[in-house]
C-alpha positions as CSV (number, residue, x, y, z in Angstrom):
1,M,31.1,-0.6,48.0
2,S,29.1,-0.6,51.2
3,V,30.2,-2.8,54.0
4,T,27.7,-5.2,55.6
5,T,27.8,-5.8,59.4
6,G,28.1,-9.5,59.0
7,P,27.6,-12.5,56.8
8,L,24.7,-12.9,54.4
9,L,23.0,-16.3,54.0
10,T,20.8,-17.6,51.2
11,L,19.2,-21.0,50.7
12,A,22.0,-22.0,48.3
13,V,24.6,-21.2,51.0
14,H,22.6,-22.9,53.7
15,E,22.3,-26.1,51.7
16,R,26.1,-26.0,50.9
17,L,27.0,-25.7,54.5
18,H,24.7,-28.6,55.5
19,A,25.9,-30.8,52.7
20,A,29.5,-30.2,53.7
21,R,28.7,-31.0,57.3
22,R,26.9,-34.2,56.3
23,A,30.0,-35.2,54.3
24,G,32.2,-34.8,57.3
25,Q,34.1,-31.8,56.0
26,T,35.7,-29.5,58.5
27,S,35.8,-26.5,56.2
28,V,34.1,-25.4,53.0
29,E,34.5,-22.5,50.6
30,C,31.5,-20.5,49.7
31,S,30.2,-16.9,49.4
32,L,28.8,-14.9,52.3
33,D,28.4,-11.7,50.3
34,L,26.1,-12.7,47.5
35,E,28.9,-14.0,45.2
36,R,31.1,-10.9,45.4
37,S,33.8,-13.1,46.8
38,Q,34.5,-16.6,48.1
39,T,35.7,-17.3,51.7
40,L,36.7,-20.3,53.7
41,I,34.4,-21.3,56.5
42,G,35.3,-23.7,59.4
43,L,32.6,-26.4,60.2
44,D,31.7,-28.5,63.2
45,A,28.7,-30.6,64.1
46,T,26.5,-27.7,65.3
47,G,27.9,-24.6,63.6
48,W,30.5,-22.8,61.5
49,S,33.2,-20.2,62.0
50,W,34.1,-17.1,60.0
51,H,36.5,-14.2,60.7
52,G,36.9,-15.4,64.3
53,R,33.2,-15.6,65.1
54,R,31.1,-18.7,65.5
55,F,27.5,-19.1,64.2
56,E,25.0,-22.0,64.8
57,H,23.6,-23.7,61.7
58,L,20.1,-22.5,60.8
59,E,17.5,-25.1,61.1
60,S,15.6,-23.9,58.1
61,C,16.1,-21.3,55.4
62,R,13.5,-19.9,53.0
63,E,14.1,-19.6,49.3
64,R,14.0,-16.1,47.7
65,T,15.3,-14.7,51.0
66,V,18.6,-13.1,52.1
67,Y,19.4,-13.3,55.8
68,H,21.7,-10.9,57.6
69,W,23.3,-11.2,61.0
70,T,21.8,-8.7,63.5
71,G,24.4,-9.5,66.2
72,R,22.0,-12.0,67.9
73,A,20.4,-14.0,65.1
74,F,20.0,-14.3,61.3
75,E,16.9,-12.4,60.1
76,P,15.5,-11.7,56.6
77,V,16.6,-8.6,54.9
78,A,13.0,-7.4,54.7
79,R,10.8,-4.7,56.3
80,F,7.1,-4.2,56.4
81,A,5.8,-0.6,56.7
82,G,2.6,-0.6,54.7
83,S,4.4,-2.6,52.0
84,L,6.7,-5.6,52.2
85,I,10.1,-4.6,50.9
86,K,12.8,-7.3,50.7
87,L,16.1,-8.2,49.2
88,V,15.8,-11.2,46.9
89,P,18.8,-13.4,45.8
90,T,19.3,-14.2,42.1
91,E,21.1,-17.0,40.3
92,W,23.5,-14.3,39.1
93,G,24.7,-13.2,42.5
94,P,23.7,-9.5,42.6
95,P,20.3,-9.4,44.2
96,T,17.1,-7.7,43.1
97,F,14.5,-6.3,45.5
98,E,10.7,-6.6,45.7
99,I,7.9,-4.4,46.9
100,D,4.8,-6.5,47.7
101,G,6.1,-9.3,45.6
102,I,6.8,-7.1,42.5
103,K,10.3,-7.4,41.2
104,M,11.9,-4.0,40.8
105,L,14.8,-5.1,38.6
106,P,15.0,-7.5,35.6
107,T,16.4,-11.0,36.4
108,A,14.8,-13.5,34.1
109,T,17.5,-13.6,31.4
110,V,20.2,-11.2,32.7
111,S,21.9,-10.2,35.9
112,P,20.5,-7.0,37.2
113,W,24.1,-5.8,37.7
114,R,25.0,-6.4,34.0
115,D,21.6,-5.0,32.9
116,A,22.5,-1.8,34.7
117,E,26.0,-1.8,33.1
118,R,24.4,-1.9,29.6
119,K,22.0,0.9,30.3
120,V,24.5,3.2,31.9
121,G,26.7,2.7,28.8
122,L,24.0,4.3,26.7
123,I,24.6,7.7,28.4
124,A,28.5,7.5,28.3
125,P,29.0,8.6,31.9
126,R,32.7,9.6,31.8
127,G,33.3,13.1,33.1
128,K,29.6,13.9,33.4
129,L,27.3,15.0,36.2
130,I,24.5,12.5,36.2
131,L,21.0,12.7,37.7
132,D,19.9,9.2,39.0
133,T,16.2,9.8,39.6
134,C,15.2,6.6,41.4
135,G,18.3,5.1,43.1
136,G,17.0,1.8,44.2
137,L,19.8,-0.6,45.0
138,G,22.3,1.8,43.4
139,Y,23.4,-0.3,40.4
140,F,23.1,2.6,38.0
141,A,25.1,4.7,40.3
142,A,27.8,2.0,40.7
143,W,28.3,1.7,37.0
144,C,28.3,5.5,36.6
145,L,31.2,5.6,39.1
146,E,32.9,2.7,37.4
147,G,32.5,4.6,34.1
148,G,34.3,7.7,35.4
149,A,31.3,10.0,36.1
150,R,32.3,13.3,37.6
151,Q,29.3,13.3,40.0
152,V,26.1,11.3,40.6
153,L,23.1,12.9,42.2
154,S,20.9,10.0,43.3
155,F,17.5,10.2,44.8
156,E,15.5,7.4,46.6
157,K,12.1,8.1,48.1
158,N,11.8,5.0,50.3
159,P,13.9,4.8,53.4
160,D,13.5,1.0,53.6
161,V,15.1,0.7,50.1
162,I,18.0,2.8,51.4
163,W,18.2,0.3,54.3
164,L,18.3,-2.6,51.9
165,R,21.2,-1.1,50.0
166,S,23.1,-0.6,53.2
167,L,23.2,-4.4,53.6
168,N,23.8,-5.2,49.9
169,P,27.5,-5.7,49.1
170,W,26.8,-4.8,45.5
171,S,25.4,-1.4,46.3
172,P,27.7,1.6,46.2
173,Q,28.4,3.6,49.4
174,P,27.4,7.3,49.3
175,G,30.2,9.8,49.6
176,G,32.7,11.4,47.3
177,P,31.2,11.7,43.8
178,L,28.0,9.9,44.8
179,S,25.3,11.9,46.6
180,L,22.3,9.9,47.8
181,T,19.3,11.9,49.0
182,Q,16.3,10.3,50.6
183,G,13.5,12.2,48.9
184,D,10.9,12.2,46.1
185,V,12.6,13.2,42.9
186,A,9.2,14.4,41.6
187,Q,9.5,17.2,44.2
188,Q,13.3,17.5,44.5
189,V,13.9,18.0,40.8
190,A,12.5,21.6,41.1
191,A,15.4,22.6,43.2
192,L,18.0,21.6,40.6
193,G,19.3,24.4,38.4
194,A,18.5,24.7,34.7
195,G,21.0,22.9,32.5
196,S,22.8,21.7,35.6
197,V,23.1,18.0,34.7
198,D,24.8,16.3,31.7
199,A,22.8,13.1,31.6
200,I,19.8,11.4,33.3
201,L,19.0,7.8,34.3
202,H,15.3,7.4,35.0
203,D,14.3,4.0,36.3
204,P,10.9,4.6,38.0
205,P,8.6,2.1,39.6
206,R,5.8,0.9,37.4
207,F,3.2,3.4,36.2
208,G,0.5,2.1,38.5
209,I,2.7,2.9,41.5
210,A,4.3,6.1,40.5
211,G,2.3,7.7,37.7
212,E,3.7,11.1,38.5
213,L,7.1,10.0,37.3
214,Y,5.7,9.4,33.8
215,S,3.8,12.7,33.7
216,Q,4.3,15.6,31.2
217,I,5.0,17.9,34.2
218,F,7.9,15.7,35.4
219,Y,9.3,15.3,31.9
220,D,9.3,19.1,31.4
221,Q,11.4,19.3,34.6
222,L,13.9,16.8,33.3
223,A,14.1,18.8,30.1
224,R,14.8,21.9,32.1
225,V,17.6,20.5,34.3
226,I,19.5,18.7,31.5
227,R,21.9,20.6,29.2
228,R,21.3,20.7,25.5
229,R,22.5,17.5,23.7
230,G,22.4,15.8,27.1
231,T,21.3,12.1,27.0
232,L,18.5,10.5,29.0
233,F,17.7,6.8,29.4
234,H,14.2,6.0,30.7
235,Y,13.4,2.4,31.6
236,T,9.8,1.5,30.8
237,G,9.5,-2.2,30.3
238,S,6.3,-3.2,28.4
239,P,3.6,-3.4,31.1
240,N,0.1,-4.3,29.9
241,R,1.1,-4.4,26.2
242,L,-0.3,-8.0,25.8
243,S,-3.2,-7.8,28.2
244,H,-4.5,-4.3,27.5
245,G,-2.9,-3.3,24.2
246,R,-1.1,-0.4,25.9
247,D,2.1,0.9,24.5
248,L,3.8,2.6,27.4
249,P,7.2,3.1,25.6
250,N,5.4,5.0,22.8
251,E,3.5,7.1,25.3
252,V,6.8,8.0,27.0
253,V,8.4,8.9,23.6
254,Q,5.5,11.2,22.8
255,R,5.6,13.0,26.1
256,L,9.4,13.4,26.0
257,R,9.2,14.8,22.5
258,R,6.7,17.4,23.8
259,A,9.2,18.3,26.6
260,G,11.9,19.0,24.0
261,F,13.7,15.7,23.6
262,A,14.5,13.7,20.4
263,A,13.3,10.3,21.7
264,R,13.1,6.8,20.4
265,P,12.5,3.3,21.9
266,E,15.7,1.5,22.9
267,G,15.6,-2.1,24.3
268,D,13.3,-2.1,27.3
269,G,13.1,1.6,27.5
270,V,13.5,5.0,25.8
271,L,16.7,6.8,24.8
272,A,16.4,10.6,24.4
273,V,18.6,13.6,23.6
274,R,17.7,17.1,24.7
275,N,17.2,19.3,21.6
C-alpha cells in the first residue's frame, strides 16, 4: 500500500478529538488513515500528538472532505484544474473520489473497497496478466494483487487522480507486478500486443464524460489484446434508464458481441468472454 506523508483527518475524526478534549481525556484512540488502522493520540488543551509530532486542533472541518498534512497545515485532498477532483470519505472507511461533484465509485449500499473485491472476483485474477483500463484509486488493482495476479497493467488519464491515490492509504503502490501509466487508455491500448492480456477490468467514467471508452472502435481493440477465452468485466451502472429510457448495459452488450465477445449483463455491469 502507498504511504501517506502524514495523518489524514475527516469530520468524524475531528469531532472525536474535540469530544475527547472536552471530556478531559489526555489520549484517545482513533484512525488517522481512513480506518485502515487505529492509533493512540495524545491530547492537550490546544492540540494533539502523534508519532512524536504535535498538531493544533482544527477550528473547523468540512464534511465530505479528507484533510492531509502538508508539513505546515491541514489542507483538503482536492485539486482544481478545470474540474474539481477530491477524495471523499465514506462510512465504510475506504474513500471514493469525485469529479465536479460526481461520485466515481459506488458507496450507497456497499464499501467501494468490497465492491471492487466482488468485481475482480468475476475475472479470477490468479496467475493472470490483467489490463486495468481506468485505474482510478486503484481498488481493482489492489484486489488483483491480493488475488495473485501475475501482472497488472493499469492506466489512469488524469494526473490529479494519481495524486489522490498517492495520499490514499487504501490505494496500492506502483511497482513489482503493478504498472501504473499516466495516459489515455483509448490511445495507449493500440500499443499492446494482440492476445497479450488474460483478462480486462474496464471501469470508465460515465458515457457523457468519456464516450470514446464505450465505442465500437475501443471494444474492437479490447477484443484484439485479450486472449481467446479471456474474461472482461465492464462496469456500466444504469445511467438515464429511468429518465430517458436508455439501456446502456444492453448497448454495451451489443457492441461487445460485435467485437467478438460472448457478453451478458452482470450486476451493475457486463461480463464478457472472448470467443
